[in-house]
C-alpha positions as CSV (number, residue, x, y, z in Angstrom):
1,X,-18.9,6.6,-56.4
2,X,-18.8,10.3,-55.7
3,X,-21.0,13.1,-56.8
4,X,-18.9,15.3,-59.1
5,X,-20.3,16.3,-62.5
6,X,-17.5,14.3,-64.3
7,X,-18.8,11.1,-62.8
8,X,-21.2,10.8,-65.7
9,X,-18.5,10.9,-68.4
10,X,-16.3,8.0,-69.3
11,X,-13.0,7.9,-67.4
12,X,-9.8,7.6,-69.5
13,X,-6.8,5.7,-68.2
14,X,-3.4,5.5,-70.0
15,X,-1.4,2.3,-69.7
16,X,2.3,1.7,-70.3
17,X,2.6,-1.6,-72.2
18,X,6.3,-2.3,-72.7
19,X,6.9,1.3,-73.7
20,X,3.7,1.6,-75.8
21,X,1.0,3.9,-74.5
22,X,-2.6,2.5,-74.7
23,X,-5.6,4.6,-73.9
24,X,-8.6,2.9,-72.2
25,X,-12.0,4.4,-71.5
26,X,-14.7,3.0,-69.2
27,X,-18.0,4.0,-67.6
28,X,-18.6,4.5,-63.9
29,X,-21.0,1.6,-64.1
30,X,-18.2,-0.8,-64.7
31,X,-17.2,-2.9,-61.7
32,X,-13.6,-3.8,-60.8
33,X,-13.8,-7.1,-62.7
34,X,-15.0,-5.4,-65.9
35,X,-12.2,-2.9,-65.7
36,X,-9.6,-5.7,-65.1
37,X,-10.9,-7.6,-68.2
38,X,-10.8,-4.4,-70.3
39,X,-7.1,-3.7,-69.3
40,X,-6.2,-7.4,-70.1
41,X,-7.7,-7.0,-73.6
42,X,-5.8,-3.7,-74.1
43,X,-2.5,-5.3,-73.1
44,X,-3.1,-8.5,-75.1
45,X,-3.3,-10.7,-72.0
46,X,-5.8,-13.4,-71.3
47,X,-9.0,-12.1,-69.7
48,X,-8.6,-14.1,-66.6
49,X,-5.1,-12.7,-65.9
50,X,-4.7,-10.9,-62.6
51,X,-2.8,-7.6,-63.1
52,X,-1.5,-4.9,-60.9
53,X,-1.1,-1.2,-61.8
54,X,1.7,1.0,-60.6
55,X,2.4,4.8,-60.9
56,X,5.7,6.0,-62.2
57,X,7.0,6.3,-58.7
58,X,6.0,2.7,-57.8
59,X,2.7,3.2,-55.9
60,X,0.1,0.5,-56.4
61,X,-3.3,1.7,-57.9
62,X,-6.6,0.0,-56.9
63,X,-8.4,-1.1,-60.0
64,X,-11.9,0.1,-59.5
65,X,-14.4,2.8,-60.9
66,X,-12.9,5.4,-58.6
67,X,-9.3,5.0,-59.6
68,X,-7.5,8.3,-60.4
69,X,-7.4,9.3,-64.0
70,X,-4.0,10.0,-65.5
71,X,-2.4,11.3,-68.7
72,X,-0.1,10.2,-71.5
73,X,2.8,11.7,-69.6
74,X,1.9,9.7,-66.4
75,X,0.8,6.3,-67.7
76,X,0.3,3.4,-65.3
77,X,2.7,0.4,-65.6
78,X,0.9,-2.9,-66.1
79,X,2.4,-5.9,-64.3
80,X,0.7,-9.4,-64.8
81,X,0.4,-11.2,-61.5
82,X,-1.0,-14.6,-62.6
83,X,-3.8,-16.4,-64.3
84,X,-6.7,-17.6,-62.1
85,X,-7.5,-21.3,-62.5
86,X,-11.2,-20.8,-62.2
87,X,-12.2,-24.2,-63.6
88,X,-9.8,-26.1,-61.3
89,X,-10.9,-24.1,-58.3
90,X,-14.6,-24.6,-59.0
91,X,-14.0,-28.3,-59.6
92,X,-11.9,-28.7,-56.4
93,X,-14.6,-26.9,-54.3
94,X,-17.4,-28.9,-55.8
95,X,-15.5,-32.1,-55.1
96,X,-15.1,-31.0,-51.5
97,X,-18.8,-30.4,-51.1
98,X,-19.7,-33.8,-52.7
99,X,-17.3,-35.5,-50.2
100,X,-18.9,-33.7,-47.3
101,X,-22.4,-34.8,-48.3
102,X,-21.3,-38.4,-48.8
103,X,-19.7,-38.4,-45.4
104,X,-22.9,-37.1,-43.7
105,X,-25.1,-39.5,-45.6
106,X,-23.1,-42.5,-44.5
107,X,-23.0,-41.5,-40.8
108,X,-26.3,-39.8,-40.1
109,X,-30.0,-40.0,-41.0
110,X,-30.4,-37.8,-44.1
111,X,-33.9,-36.6,-43.1
112,X,-32.6,-35.3,-39.7
113,X,-29.6,-33.5,-41.1
114,X,-30.5,-32.4,-44.6
115,X,-31.7,-28.9,-43.6
116,X,-28.7,-28.1,-41.4
117,X,-26.1,-29.4,-44.0
118,X,-27.8,-27.5,-46.8
119,X,-27.7,-24.2,-44.9
120,X,-24.1,-24.6,-43.9
121,X,-23.0,-25.4,-47.4
122,X,-25.1,-22.6,-48.8
123,X,-23.2,-20.3,-46.5
124,X,-19.9,-21.5,-47.8
125,X,-21.1,-21.2,-51.4
126,X,-22.2,-17.6,-50.6
127,X,-18.7,-16.9,-49.4
128,X,-17.2,-18.0,-52.7
129,X,-19.7,-15.9,-54.6
130,X,-19.5,-12.7,-52.6
131,X,-16.0,-12.7,-51.3
132,X,-14.4,-14.0,-54.5
133,X,-12.1,-16.6,-53.0
134,X,-8.7,-17.0,-54.6
135,X,-7.0,-20.4,-55.1
136,X,-4.9,-19.8,-52.0
137,X,-8.1,-19.6,-49.8
138,X,-9.2,-23.1,-50.7
139,X,-7.3,-24.5,-47.8
140,X,-9.2,-22.2,-45.5
141,X,-12.5,-23.5,-47.0
142,X,-11.3,-27.1,-46.4
143,X,-10.7,-26.3,-42.8
144,X,-14.2,-24.7,-42.4
145,X,-15.9,-27.8,-43.9
146,X,-13.8,-30.1,-41.7
147,X,-14.9,-28.2,-38.6
148,X,-18.5,-28.5,-39.7
149,X,-18.2,-32.2,-40.3
150,X,-16.5,-32.7,-36.9
151,X,-19.2,-30.8,-35.1
152,X,-21.9,-32.9,-36.8
153,X,-20.1,-36.1,-36.0
154,X,-19.9,-35.1,-32.3
155,X,-23.6,-34.4,-32.0
156,X,-24.5,-37.8,-30.6
157,X,-22.0,-37.4,-27.8
158,X,-23.4,-34.0,-26.8
159,X,-27.1,-34.9,-26.6
160,X,-27.1,-35.1,-22.9
161,X,-25.0,-32.0,-22.3
162,X,-26.9,-28.7,-21.5
163,X,-24.0,-26.8,-23.2
164,X,-24.3,-28.4,-26.6
165,X,-22.3,-26.0,-28.7
166,X,-19.0,-24.3,-27.8
167,X,-18.1,-21.0,-29.4
168,X,-15.0,-20.5,-27.2
169,X,-12.6,-23.1,-28.6
170,X,-11.1,-21.1,-31.4
171,X,-8.6,-19.0,-29.5
172,X,-5.9,-20.0,-31.9
173,X,-7.6,-17.5,-34.3
174,X,-6.3,-14.7,-32.1
175,X,-2.7,-15.3,-33.2
176,X,-2.8,-15.7,-37.0
177,X,0.0,-13.3,-37.8
178,X,3.2,-12.2,-36.1
179,X,5.0,-10.8,-39.2
180,X,4.8,-7.3,-40.5
181,X,1.4,-7.1,-42.4
182,X,1.8,-7.4,-46.1
183,X,-1.6,-6.4,-47.5
184,X,-1.2,-3.7,-50.2
185,X,-1.5,-0.1,-49.2
186,X,-4.0,1.1,-51.7
187,X,-3.9,4.8,-52.8
188,X,-7.4,6.0,-52.2
189,X,-8.6,8.5,-54.8
190,X,-10.0,11.9,-53.5
191,X,-13.3,10.8,-54.9
192,X,-13.2,7.6,-52.7
193,X,-12.0,9.6,-49.6
194,X,-15.0,12.0,-50.0
195,X,-17.5,9.2,-50.6
196,X,-16.2,7.3,-47.5
197,X,-17.6,10.2,-45.3
198,X,-21.1,9.7,-46.6
199,X,-23.9,7.2,-45.8
200,X,-24.3,6.5,-49.5
201,X,-21.0,4.7,-49.7
202,X,-21.4,1.4,-51.6
203,X,-19.9,-1.2,-49.3
204,X,-20.3,-4.0,-51.9
205,X,-17.7,-2.7,-54.3
206,X,-14.7,-3.5,-52.1
207,X,-12.5,-6.5,-51.4
208,X,-11.3,-7.3,-47.8
209,X,-7.9,-5.7,-48.4
210,X,-9.4,-2.6,-49.7
211,X,-11.8,-2.4,-46.7
212,X,-8.8,-2.8,-44.4
213,X,-7.1,0.1,-46.1
214,X,-10.2,2.2,-45.8
215,X,-10.4,1.5,-42.0
216,X,-6.8,2.3,-41.7
217,X,-7.4,5.6,-43.5
218,X,-10.3,6.5,-41.1
219,X,-8.0,6.1,-38.0
220,X,-5.4,8.4,-39.6
221,X,-7.9,10.9,-41.0
222,X,-9.6,11.4,-37.6
223,X,-6.2,12.0,-36.0
224,X,-6.4,9.0,-33.7
225,X,-3.1,7.5,-34.8
226,X,-1.3,10.8,-34.0
227,X,-3.2,11.7,-30.8
228,X,-2.9,8.3,-29.1
229,X,0.6,7.5,-30.5
230,X,-0.7,4.4,-32.3
231,X,2.1,2.5,-34.1
232,X,1.0,2.3,-37.8
233,X,2.4,-1.2,-38.1
234,X,0.5,-2.3,-35.0
235,X,-2.7,-0.7,-36.4
236,X,-2.2,-2.9,-39.6
237,X,-1.7,-6.0,-37.5
238,X,-4.7,-5.3,-35.3
239,X,-7.0,-4.7,-38.3
240,X,-5.8,-8.0,-39.9
241,X,-6.5,-9.9,-36.7
242,X,-9.9,-8.3,-36.4
243,X,-10.7,-9.4,-39.9
244,X,-9.5,-13.0,-39.1
245,X,-11.8,-13.1,-36.1
246,X,-15.1,-12.4,-37.9
247,X,-16.7,-15.6,-39.1
248,X,-18.1,-16.1,-42.6
249,X,-21.8,-15.8,-41.6
250,X,-24.3,-14.6,-44.2
251,X,-24.8,-11.3,-42.3
252,X,-22.6,-11.0,-39.1
253,X,-19.3,-11.0,-41.0
254,X,-16.4,-8.6,-41.6
255,X,-18.3,-6.6,-44.3
256,X,-21.0,-5.9,-41.7
257,X,-18.2,-4.7,-39.3
258,X,-16.9,-2.4,-42.1
259,X,-20.5,-1.1,-42.7
260,X,-21.1,-0.2,-39.1
261,X,-17.7,1.5,-38.8
262,X,-18.0,3.4,-42.1
263,X,-21.5,4.6,-41.0
264,X,-20.0,5.8,-37.7
265,X,-17.2,7.6,-39.6
266,X,-19.9,9.3,-41.7
267,X,-21.9,10.3,-38.7
268,X,-18.8,11.8,-37.0
269,X,-18.4,13.9,-40.2
270,X,-22.1,14.8,-40.7
271,X,-22.7,15.8,-37.1
272,X,-19.3,17.5,-36.6
273,X,-18.8,15.3,-33.6
274,X,-15.0,16.0,-33.4
275,X,-15.9,19.5,-32.3
276,X,-18.5,18.4,-29.8
277,X,-16.8,15.3,-28.3
278,X,-13.3,14.5,-27.1
279,X,-10.8,12.6,-29.2
280,X,-11.1,9.7,-26.6
281,X,-14.9,9.6,-27.3
282,X,-14.2,9.4,-31.0
283,X,-11.6,6.6,-30.5
284,X,-14.1,4.7,-28.4
285,X,-16.9,5.1,-31.0
286,X,-14.7,3.9,-33.8
287,X,-13.0,1.0,-32.0
288,X,-16.3,-0.3,-30.5
289,X,-17.8,-0.2,-34.0
290,X,-14.9,-2.3,-35.4
291,X,-15.1,-4.8,-32.6
292,X,-18.9,-4.9,-31.9
293,X,-19.6,-8.4,-33.5
294,X,-16.3,-10.2,-33.1
295,X,-16.6,-14.0,-33.5
296,X,-20.4,-13.8,-33.9
297,X,-21.5,-17.5,-34.4
298,X,-24.5,-16.6,-36.6
299,X,-27.1,-17.6,-33.9
300,X,-28.6,-14.8,-31.7
301,X,-28.9,-14.5,-27.9
302,X,-32.4,-16.1,-27.9
303,X,-30.9,-19.3,-29.4
304,X,-27.9,-19.2,-27.0
305,X,-30.2,-19.0,-24.0
306,X,-32.8,-21.5,-25.2
307,X,-30.2,-24.0,-26.2
308,X,-28.2,-23.4,-23.0
309,X,-25.0,-23.0,-24.9
310,X,-21.6,-22.5,-23.2
311,X,-21.8,-18.7,-23.9
312,X,-25.2,-18.5,-22.2
313,X,-24.0,-20.4,-19.2
314,X,-20.8,-18.4,-19.0
315,X,-22.6,-15.1,-19.0
316,X,-25.7,-16.1,-17.0
317,X,-28.1,-15.4,-20.0
318,X,-27.1,-11.7,-19.8
319,X,-26.2,-10.5,-23.3
320,X,-24.1,-13.6,-24.0
321,X,-23.0,-12.6,-27.5
322,X,-22.2,-9.0,-26.7
323,X,-20.2,-10.1,-23.6
324,X,-18.3,-12.5,-25.9
325,X,-17.6,-9.8,-28.5
326,X,-16.0,-7.7,-25.7
327,X,-14.0,-10.6,-24.4
328,X,-12.5,-11.4,-27.8
329,X,-11.8,-7.7,-28.5
330,X,-9.7,-7.5,-25.3
331,X,-8.1,-10.9,-25.8
332,X,-6.7,-9.5,-29.0
333,X,-5.6,-6.2,-27.4
334,X,-3.9,-8.1,-24.6
335,X,-1.3,-9.3,-27.1
336,X,1.6,-6.7,-27.6
337,X,1.7,-7.1,-31.4
338,X,-2.0,-6.1,-31.6
339,X,-2.2,-3.6,-28.8
340,X,-3.0,-0.3,-30.5
341,X,-3.3,1.3,-27.0
342,X,0.2,0.4,-25.9
343,X,1.3,4.0,-25.7
344,X,-1.6,5.3,-23.5
345,X,-1.3,5.5,-19.8
346,X,-3.1,3.1,-17.4
347,X,-5.9,5.6,-16.5
348,X,-6.6,6.4,-20.2
349,X,-6.7,2.7,-21.0
350,X,-9.1,2.1,-18.2
351,X,-11.5,4.7,-19.5
352,X,-11.1,3.5,-23.1
353,X,-11.8,-0.1,-22.1
354,X,-14.9,0.8,-20.1
355,X,-16.2,3.0,-22.9
356,X,-15.8,0.2,-25.5
357,X,-17.5,-2.4,-23.3
358,X,-20.4,0.0,-22.6
359,X,-21.0,0.6,-26.3
360,X,-20.7,-3.0,-27.4
361,X,-23.1,-4.1,-24.7
362,X,-25.5,-1.4,-25.9
363,X,-25.9,-3.2,-29.2
364,X,-28.0,-5.9,-27.6
365,X,-31.4,-5.3,-29.1
366,X,-33.0,-6.6,-25.9
367,X,-32.0,-3.3,-24.4
368,X,-33.3,-1.1,-27.2
369,X,-36.2,0.5,-25.3
370,X,-34.2,1.0,-22.1
371,X,-31.4,2.8,-23.9
372,X,-33.7,5.0,-26.1
373,X,-35.9,6.0,-23.1
374,X,-32.8,6.9,-21.1
375,X,-31.5,9.1,-23.9
376,X,-34.9,10.8,-24.3
377,X,-34.9,11.8,-20.6
378,X,-31.8,14.1,-21.1
379,X,-32.5,15.2,-24.7
380,X,-34.2,18.5,-23.9
381,X,-31.3,19.6,-21.6
382,X,-28.4,17.8,-23.3
383,X,-25.0,18.9,-21.9
384,X,-21.8,18.0,-23.8
385,X,-19.8,18.6,-20.6
386,X,-21.9,16.0,-18.7
387,X,-20.1,12.6,-19.0
388,X,-23.3,10.6,-18.4
389,X,-25.1,12.6,-21.1
390,X,-22.2,11.9,-23.6
391,X,-22.2,8.2,-22.7
392,X,-25.9,7.9,-23.4
393,X,-25.4,9.7,-26.8
394,X,-22.6,7.3,-27.7
395,X,-24.8,4.3,-26.9
396,X,-27.5,5.6,-29.2
397,X,-25.0,6.4,-32.0
398,X,-23.5,2.9,-32.1
399,X,-27.1,1.5,-32.1
400,X,-28.0,3.7,-35.1
401,X,-24.9,2.6,-37.0
402,X,-25.3,-1.1,-36.1
403,X,-28.8,-1.3,-37.8
404,X,-28.4,1.5,-40.3
405,X,-28.4,-0.5,-43.6
406,X,-31.8,1.0,-44.7
407,X,-30.2,4.4,-44.5
408,X,-28.1,3.5,-47.5
409,X,-29.4,3.6,-51.2
410,X,-31.8,0.8,-52.1
411,X,-29.3,-1.1,-54.2
412,X,-26.8,-1.2,-51.3
413,X,-29.4,-1.8,-48.6
414,X,-31.5,-4.6,-50.1
415,X,-28.8,-7.3,-50.4
416,X,-28.3,-7.0,-46.6
417,X,-31.9,-7.9,-46.1
418,X,-31.4,-11.1,-48.1
419,X,-28.2,-11.9,-46.0
420,X,-30.1,-11.3,-42.7
421,X,-33.0,-13.5,-43.7
422,X,-30.7,-16.2,-44.8
423,X,-29.0,-16.1,-41.3
424,X,-32.5,-16.0,-39.6
425,X,-33.7,-19.0,-41.6
426,X,-30.5,-21.0,-40.7
427,X,-31.3,-20.4,-37.0
428,X,-35.0,-21.1,-37.2
429,X,-34.3,-24.4,-39.1
430,X,-31.9,-25.4,-36.4
431,X,-34.4,-24.4,-33.6
432,X,-37.1,-26.6,-35.3
433,X,-34.7,-29.6,-35.5
434,X,-33.8,-29.2,-31.8
435,X,-37.4,-28.6,-30.6
436,X,-36.6,-25.0,-29.5
437,X,-39.1,-22.0,-29.8
438,X,-39.0,-20.2,-33.1
439,X,-39.6,-16.5,-33.5
440,X,-42.1,-15.8,-36.3
441,X,-39.9,-13.1,-37.9
442,X,-37.2,-15.8,-38.4
443,X,-39.5,-18.5,-39.7
444,X,-39.1,-19.1,-43.5
445,X,-42.7,-20.3,-43.6
446,X,-44.1,-17.1,-42.1
447,X,-41.9,-14.1,-43.0
448,X,-41.3,-12.2,-46.3
449,X,-38.9,-9.4,-47.1
450,X,-41.6,-6.7,-46.9
451,X,-43.2,-8.0,-43.7
452,X,-39.8,-8.3,-42.1
453,X,-38.7,-4.7,-43.0
454,X,-42.0,-2.7,-42.5
455,X,-42.3,-3.4,-38.8
456,X,-38.6,-2.9,-38.2
457,X,-38.6,0.5,-40.1
458,X,-41.8,1.8,-38.5
459,X,-41.2,0.8,-34.9
460,X,-37.4,0.6,-34.5
461,X,-35.4,2.5,-37.1
462,X,-37.5,5.6,-37.8
463,X,-38.4,6.4,-34.2
464,X,-34.7,6.1,-33.2
465,X,-33.4,8.4,-35.9
466,X,-36.2,10.9,-35.3
467,X,-34.9,11.2,-31.7
468,X,-31.3,11.7,-32.9
469,X,-32.6,14.3,-35.4
470,X,-33.7,16.5,-32.4
471,X,-30.1,16.8,-31.4
472,X,-28.6,16.8,-34.9
473,X,-31.1,18.3,-37.4
474,X,-28.7,17.6,-40.3
475,X,-29.5,13.9,-39.9
476,X,-33.0,14.3,-41.2
477,X,-32.3,14.9,-44.9
478,X,-29.3,12.5,-45.1
479,X,-30.5,9.6,-42.9
480,X,-34.2,9.9,-41.9
481,X,-35.5,10.7,-45.4
482,X,-34.1,7.4,-46.9
483,X,-35.8,5.5,-44.1
484,X,-39.2,7.0,-44.9
485,X,-38.7,6.2,-48.6
486,X,-37.7,2.6,-47.7
487,X,-40.8,2.2,-45.6
488,X,-43.0,3.4,-48.4
489,X,-41.3,1.1,-50.9
490,X,-41.8,-2.0,-48.7
491,X,-45.4,-1.1,-48.0
492,X,-46.0,-0.9,-51.8
493,X,-44.3,-4.3,-52.2
494,X,-46.5,-5.6,-49.4
495,X,-49.6,-4.5,-51.2
496,X,-48.5,-6.2,-54.4
497,X,-47.7,-9.3,-52.5
498,X,-51.1,-9.3,-50.7
499,X,-52.9,-8.8,-54.1
500,X,-51.0,-11.7,-55.6
501,X,-51.9,-14.0,-52.7
502,X,-55.5,-12.9,-52.8
503,X,-55.7,-13.7,-56.5
504,X,-54.0,-17.0,-56.0
505,X,-56.5,-17.9,-53.2
506,X,-59.4,-16.8,-55.5
507,X,-58.2,-19.1,-58.3
508,X,-57.8,-22.0,-55.8
509,X,-61.3,-21.5,-54.5
510,X,-62.7,-21.4,-58.0
511,X,-60.8,-24.6,-58.9
512,X,-62.3,-26.3,-55.8
513,X,-65.8,-25.1,-56.7
514,X,-65.5,-26.4,-60.3
515,X,-64.2,-29.7,-59.0
516,X,-67.2,-30.1,-56.7
517,X,-69.7,-29.3,-59.5
518,X,-68.2,-32.0,-61.8
519,X,-68.7,-34.5,-59.0
């Protein structure tokens, strides 16, 4: 994290262990778990002990590579929290998975359901791996598995219904917390604060609570809390509720929400948008980014329409998912304890609401060409005092942020491709099992990582960012250059892949020829 010259030297941290000062040094390449283990060894605690660090004035310190360095005079106090029961957790989770498979095998034909069950369970296993579930979250996992089993058990009763799958029956998720939020307030280091403003920010290093603290910081840093009289406690509640209403999909999950919002925050900084746009425009850009994929089911609009789901019927096949994201966003805001706009007047709220709806609906890729062409029409005579011009700009900005992963460094961007393909394959497998059309770019038998990315980079991402660069030249070096490099890298991988396939085909033909000669 960060770009200062000191980032390449080991960082030294001083710990207070019952009055004894212990010095610990670690590299920037260590992750949070490595540092936690190192501190446990230094304090004589078991390596799987969860610990918390506090400054001398009682402030909690986030244990990560960017944590602030201290001195012997200002050591951090080490407080053991508890020991993780990893073996018991893994065993419990494995037993749950075995029970689910046994239930499915006894009720349904294995050949018909194997693909769908495997994909759903893989998604849950991915959640354990990437999100690092704690023991307390096992109950949530049980609930997810039970819902999956109940949905599968009900399939026979839905076969004659045009609206086979309902994604609107989880409204109870909108009211998970009414108490004062209790997630820790992490003290972000200056290095983290500066990195947060850049597209190079590594979004994989952070736990959900830390991402919530970063989002909270963005709203304060941009002056939105002050300018719109947002109650800080309400902001915390709202962010927690937003987190709870993102599903654990491989791609369209809360971390994706954080990615898009952090990229918007970095574009606001890079393009100096607070000088060029109003604070209400900034508020709409940030809030639409946070809410843009709320309650995404993991299956895109094409599936919703072809399967005639309840969402497609409800919204008449017109951007079903994006309309649903908007609806969930304002269902949350309709509740007083989550209403961050409670102190704005009716006219302001009307404008904020319309702005957020417009931007979320703009994220439907079916409208990509329409929105880009509309923006190109006004680009040469762009006027920041023209409300229509500003609206078109905001629509393009949220589109850029929504699909901006390849702008990030390769090691940050590439895992997102794997997540997206996993979600695509889940959908195409389901479409095959239901006799629905399958898009070639989602078919596991036809697409590879290079083929998936080359076309997207060449015909969608690069042209869009080139247009934005005409209005904001500073975007070229920071965002457009990484896209060109990514395109070149995937084209090289494609050439290697093609050469390997050609060689494999050659050996296959030789084998067939030799076999015929022997006959």
